matplotlib code that plots the C-alpha trace (Angstrom):
import matplotlib.pyplot as plt

x = [116.8, 117.3, 114.3, 113.3, 111.6, 109.8, 111.8, 110.0, 109.2, 111.5, 113.6, 113.6, 116.4, 117.6, 118.0, 118.0, 114.6, 113.3, 112.6, 108.9, 107.5, 104.6, 102.0, 98.8, 98.5, 97.3, 100.4, 103.1, 106.6, 108.1, 111.7, 111.3, 113.2, 111.5, 109.7, 108.7, 108.6, 105.0, 103.8, 101.5, 104.6, 105.5, 102.5, 103.9, 107.5, 106.5, 104.9, 101.4, 99.9, 99.9, 102.2, 104.3, 108.1, 109.7, 107.1, 108.5, 107.3, 106.4, 103.2, 104.3, 106.0, 107.1, 109.2, 109.7, 107.8, 110.2, 107.8, 104.1, 101.8, 100.3, 96.9, 98.2, 97.1, 97.6, 100.9, 104.1, 107.6, 109.6, 106.6, 107.3, 104.4, 103.2, 101.3, 98.3, 98.9, 95.5, 95.3, 92.1, 90.7, 88.9, 85.7, 84.1, 81.1, 83.3, 86.0, 83.3, 82.1, 85.7, 86.0, 89.2, 90.3, 87.6, 88.2, 86.2, 88.4, 92.1, 92.1, 89.1, 87.1, 87.8, 87.3, 90.6, 94.2, 97.6, 101.3, 103.3, 100.6, 99.1, 95.6, 95.5, 96.2, 99.3, 101.1, 104.7, 105.7, 107.8, 110.7, 112.6, 114.3, 111.2, 107.5, 104.8, 101.7, 98.4, 95.9, 98.6, 96.5, 94.2, 96.7, 99.6, 99.3, 101.4, 103.5, 104.3, 107.6, 108.8, 108.6, 112.3, 112.6, 109.7, 110.0, 110.0, 106.7, 105.1, 105.9, 103.7, 100.7, 101.0, 99.5, 100.0, 99.0, 95.7, 95.2, 95.6, 93.3, 90.8, 90.8, 89.6, 86.9, 85.6, 85.3, 83.5, 85.9, 84.6, 86.4, 86.3, 86.1, 88.3, 89.8, 91.7, 94.1, 95.3, 98.7, 101.6, 103.1, 103.3, 99.5, 98.5, 100.9, 99.3, 95.9, 96.9, 98.5, 95.4, 93.2, 95.3, 94.9, 91.2, 90.8, 90.4, 90.6, 92.2, 94.2, 95.2, 97.6, 98.1, 101.3, 104.2, 107.2, 108.6, 110.2, 106.8, 105.0, 107.6, 106.7, 103.1, 103.8, 105.8, 102.7, 100.6, 99.0, 98.7, 100.8, 99.4, 101.9, 99.9, 103.0, 103.0, 99.2, 95.9, 95.1, 91.3, 91.8, 94.1, 91.8, 88.8, 90.7, 91.8, 88.2, 86.7, 85.0, 83.1, 85.4, 86.5, 84.0, 85.8, 88.3, 90.6, 92.1, 95.5, 97.1, 95.2, 94.9, 98.5, 98.0, 99.7, 99.2, 101.9, 103.4, 103.9, 101.0, 99.1, 95.4, 93.6, 90.5, 92.4, 92.4, 88.9, 87.3, 89.3, 88.0, 84.4, 85.2, 86.9, 84.5, 81.6, 78.0, 76.9, 80.5, 82.1, 85.1, 87.3, 89.2, 92.2, 94.4, 94.6, 92.3, 92.5, 89.9, 92.0, 95.4, 96.2, 99.3, 97.4, 97.7, 94.0, 91.6, 89.0, 91.5, 92.6, 89.2, 89.5, 87.2, 87.6, 85.5, 84.0, 82.2, 79.0, 76.9, 78.6, 78.9, 75.2, 74.1, 76.4, 74.9, 78.4, 79.0, 82.0, 83.6, 86.4, 88.5, 91.5, 91.8, 90.6, 93.8, 92.6, 89.7, 92.3, 95.7, 95.2, 94.1, 96.7, 99.3, 98.2, 98.5, 102.1, 102.8, 101.3, 103.5, 100.4, 101.5, 104.8, 104.2, 107.9, 108.3, 108.1, 110.9, 113.8, 115.9, 116.7, 118.6, 119.8, 117.8, 120.6, 120.0, 116.3, 116.9, 118.4, 115.8, 112.9, 114.5, 115.0, 111.5, 109.9, 111.7, 110.5, 114.1, 114.2, 114.3, 113.1, 109.8, 109.7, 112.1, 112.4, 114.4, 116.1, 116.4, 118.2, 120.8]
y = [93.5, 92.1, 90.8, 88.7, 85.5, 82.7, 79.5, 77.2, 77.1, 79.4, 79.9, 83.3, 84.4, 87.5, 86.7, 88.4, 88.5, 90.2, 93.9, 94.8, 96.4, 98.6, 96.0, 98.2, 101.9, 102.6, 101.1, 102.9, 101.7, 102.6, 102.5, 101.1, 103.0, 101.4, 98.1, 96.5, 92.9, 92.4, 90.0, 88.7, 87.8, 85.3, 83.1, 82.6, 82.4, 79.6, 77.6, 78.0, 79.2, 78.0, 80.8, 79.4, 79.2, 82.0, 84.7, 88.1, 89.0, 92.4, 94.4, 97.4, 99.6, 103.2, 104.7, 107.0, 106.9, 106.2, 105.4, 105.8, 104.3, 106.5, 106.6, 107.8, 111.3, 112.3, 110.6, 112.0, 110.7, 111.8, 111.6, 110.0, 107.6, 105.1, 102.1, 100.5, 96.8, 96.1, 96.8, 98.4, 99.5, 102.5, 101.9, 98.6, 98.4, 97.8, 100.4, 103.0, 102.4, 102.6, 98.9, 98.6, 95.5, 93.7, 95.0, 93.0, 93.9, 93.5, 89.7, 88.3, 85.7, 86.8, 89.9, 91.6, 91.6, 92.5, 92.6, 89.4, 87.7, 84.2, 83.9, 87.6, 87.5, 87.0, 90.2, 90.4, 92.1, 95.1, 93.6, 94.4, 97.3, 98.0, 97.4, 97.5, 99.2, 98.5, 101.4, 103.8, 106.9, 105.3, 103.3, 105.7, 108.0, 111.0, 112.2, 115.8, 117.6, 116.0, 112.5, 111.8, 113.2, 111.2, 108.1, 105.7, 107.2, 107.3, 103.7, 102.6, 104.0, 101.0, 98.7, 98.7, 102.2, 102.0, 98.4, 99.4, 102.3, 100.0, 97.7, 100.5, 101.6, 98.0, 98.1, 101.5, 103.1, 106.4, 109.2, 108.2, 104.5, 101.8, 99.2, 96.0, 95.1, 91.5, 91.4, 93.9, 93.2, 96.1, 96.1, 95.8, 98.6, 100.7, 99.9, 101.1, 104.2, 104.9, 104.5, 107.1, 109.5, 108.9, 109.8, 106.4, 106.9, 103.5, 101.3, 97.9, 95.8, 92.1, 90.3, 88.4, 90.0, 92.5, 94.7, 95.1, 95.7, 98.4, 100.2, 100.0, 101.6, 104.3, 105.5, 105.5, 102.1, 99.7, 96.5, 93.1, 90.3, 87.1, 84.9, 86.1, 86.3, 85.3, 88.2, 87.9, 88.3, 91.3, 93.1, 92.5, 93.8, 96.9, 97.6, 97.0, 93.8, 95.5, 94.7, 97.1, 99.0, 97.8, 95.2, 94.4, 91.1, 91.8, 88.3, 85.9, 82.2, 81.5, 82.8, 80.8, 80.4, 81.2, 77.8, 78.2, 75.9, 77.2, 77.7, 79.4, 80.5, 81.8, 85.5, 85.6, 83.9, 86.0, 89.1, 87.8, 87.4, 90.8, 93.0, 94.4, 93.6, 95.4, 96.2, 95.8, 93.9, 94.5, 91.6, 92.3, 89.5, 87.1, 84.1, 81.9, 79.7, 76.6, 75.7, 72.0, 72.3, 73.6, 71.5, 72.2, 70.0, 72.7, 75.3, 72.8, 73.7, 77.4, 77.1, 77.8, 76.9, 80.3, 81.2, 82.1, 81.6, 84.3, 86.5, 86.3, 86.7, 89.7, 91.4, 91.9, 93.1, 92.2, 93.6, 91.9, 91.8, 93.4, 97.2, 99.2, 101.2, 104.0, 104.7, 106.0, 106.6, 110.2, 111.4, 109.5, 110.9, 114.3, 113.5, 112.5, 115.7, 117.8, 116.1, 114.7, 111.1, 109.4, 105.6, 105.0, 104.7, 100.9, 100.6, 98.6, 97.8, 99.5, 97.0, 96.6, 94.1, 91.5, 91.0, 90.1, 86.3, 87.0, 89.7, 87.2, 84.6, 87.0, 88.6, 85.2, 84.0, 87.1, 87.9, 90.6, 94.0, 93.0, 94.9, 96.2, 95.9, 98.3, 97.0, 99.5, 97.9, 100.7, 101.7]
z = [74.2, 77.7, 79.5, 82.5, 81.4, 83.3, 82.8, 85.2, 89.0, 90.9, 87.7, 86.1, 83.7, 82.0, 78.4, 75.0, 73.3, 70.2, 70.5, 70.5, 67.4, 66.5, 65.4, 65.3, 64.4, 68.0, 69.6, 71.6, 72.3, 75.7, 76.9, 80.4, 83.1, 86.2, 86.5, 89.8, 91.1, 92.4, 95.0, 92.2, 90.2, 92.9, 92.2, 88.7, 89.9, 92.3, 89.5, 90.9, 87.6, 84.0, 82.6, 79.8, 79.8, 77.8, 78.7, 79.7, 83.2, 84.7, 84.9, 87.0, 84.4, 83.7, 81.0, 78.1, 74.8, 72.0, 69.1, 68.3, 65.8, 63.1, 64.8, 68.2, 68.8, 72.4, 73.4, 72.0, 71.6, 74.7, 77.1, 80.5, 81.1, 83.7, 82.4, 84.2, 84.6, 83.1, 79.4, 78.2, 74.8, 76.1, 74.1, 75.1, 77.4, 80.5, 79.7, 79.1, 82.6, 84.1, 84.5, 82.6, 84.5, 82.6, 79.1, 76.5, 73.5, 74.2, 74.8, 72.8, 74.5, 78.1, 80.3, 81.2, 80.1, 81.6, 80.8, 81.5, 83.6, 83.5, 82.0, 81.1, 77.4, 75.3, 76.1, 77.1, 80.3, 81.0, 83.1, 79.9, 78.2, 76.0, 76.0, 73.4, 74.8, 72.9, 72.6, 73.8, 73.9, 76.4, 78.5, 78.9, 81.9, 81.1, 84.0, 85.0, 85.0, 88.2, 86.6, 86.9, 90.4, 91.7, 89.5, 92.4, 93.5, 90.1, 89.2, 92.0, 90.0, 87.7, 90.2, 94.0, 94.9, 92.9, 94.1, 97.7, 97.1, 95.4, 98.4, 100.6, 98.0, 97.8, 101.6, 101.3, 103.8, 105.1, 107.1, 110.8, 110.1, 111.6, 109.3, 109.6, 106.7, 106.4, 104.8, 105.0, 101.6, 99.2, 98.4, 102.1, 103.0, 100.2, 101.5, 104.9, 103.4, 101.4, 104.5, 106.2, 103.3, 103.3, 107.0, 108.8, 112.5, 113.2, 110.8, 111.9, 109.8, 110.3, 109.2, 110.8, 109.1, 111.4, 108.7, 107.0, 110.3, 111.1, 107.8, 108.8, 112.1, 110.4, 108.5, 111.7, 111.5, 114.4, 113.8, 114.8, 114.6, 114.0, 114.8, 118.4, 119.2, 117.7, 115.3, 115.9, 119.6, 119.2, 116.8, 119.1, 122.0, 120.0, 119.1, 122.5, 121.3, 118.4, 115.5, 112.8, 110.6, 107.5, 106.4, 103.5, 102.3, 100.7, 100.9, 98.6, 98.5, 99.5, 103.0, 105.8, 109.5, 112.0, 111.6, 107.8, 106.8, 103.7, 104.6, 101.7, 103.7, 106.8, 106.1, 104.6, 107.6, 110.1, 108.3, 108.9, 112.5, 113.0, 110.9, 112.9, 112.0, 108.9, 108.0, 104.6, 103.2, 100.2, 98.7, 96.4, 97.4, 94.4, 94.3, 91.2, 89.5, 90.1, 91.6, 91.0, 93.2, 96.2, 99.4, 100.0, 98.1, 97.7, 96.4, 93.8, 92.2, 93.1, 96.2, 99.9, 102.9, 103.6, 106.8, 105.0, 108.1, 110.2, 107.1, 106.5, 110.1, 110.6, 107.5, 106.0, 102.4, 100.2, 97.1, 95.2, 92.1, 90.4, 90.5, 87.6, 87.7, 85.4, 87.7, 90.2, 88.7, 87.5, 90.9, 92.7, 90.3, 91.3, 95.0, 94.4, 92.3, 95.1, 97.7, 99.4, 98.8, 98.7, 98.1, 97.6, 101.3, 101.0, 98.4, 99.7, 96.6, 93.3, 91.1, 87.5, 85.5, 85.6, 89.3, 88.8, 89.5, 93.0, 93.6, 92.9, 95.2, 98.1, 97.7, 97.5, 100.6, 102.5, 103.4, 106.1, 104.5, 101.0, 100.9, 97.4, 94.5, 91.5, 88.5, 86.3, 82.8, 81.0, 83.6]

ax = plt.figure().add_subplot(projection="3d")
ax.plot(x, y, z, "-o")
ax.set_aspect("equal")
plt.show()
């Protein structure tokens, strides 16, 4: 089959690889019809992780079941399914609590696993024509009869819609709250969209890419361009000096100042400054245990200079970590089915798999208009 593989920093290729096979009786094979390029893929694409050459990338996947193992009970051949990026077993201590992002079974010796992702187990990704899904009954989210019509919406259930939702839940957003979201990439936009659905009275989105800020404004958020003015000053002015009730970090350790300098602690410390006393912060932007290629000496060891003094004196609270997708995806699927949510508003490009190398390059360079890419491996 054709698949997108990592071949080194800023070098992905579409090559022929071996077809996946049923390896365990609980496995399911899925013919991938939509697979997204995620902002998290860019960390690997840029060579900032230890992902090995030859690994198939892609953790935002949707498709049709074409084969099932003999122990699969619920999922049937022909079902249209969306696959959470984190792979869970369904029966370990963490999965039983809904913490599927920290499954203790799928990748022995560590908590959590994912498709085609560095340090998240040996599993191949879904930027390919077919994908093996372990524990298929648990991990396959079956889609309703409008699956084909709303495929661009449903594929967002694999990661970014639940992750954006997760950011607001980590921040304990309540109806009537104000919230500042740092980052208007796909996850930041989904966090803003989720906040709107949940009844936030004021949603402020910070970024410097005008095409992304325009999308934020289209869903009713207030756009703050940090390339033009200090974002802390703008947010304090918008909140009459109080700061927002809640805040979300949707950028991660590769955040930059307006001059393009990478400053890993920038958004975290700005959130401390712009969240009101006793507020709460949700962090879903990726921070890694180490990055030897970071220009920041602390971040080389997975550390940042965090403003703990202000954080403590303001009595702030913080939640962090990858989204436990299965904790949210069924309900978010039903919002899409009921026409109460349409996360595909951020999709800019739908491309055949062969164009993946150019798509990665343009998305990584933040070329104007490249906000979210869906690859179609079997078209």
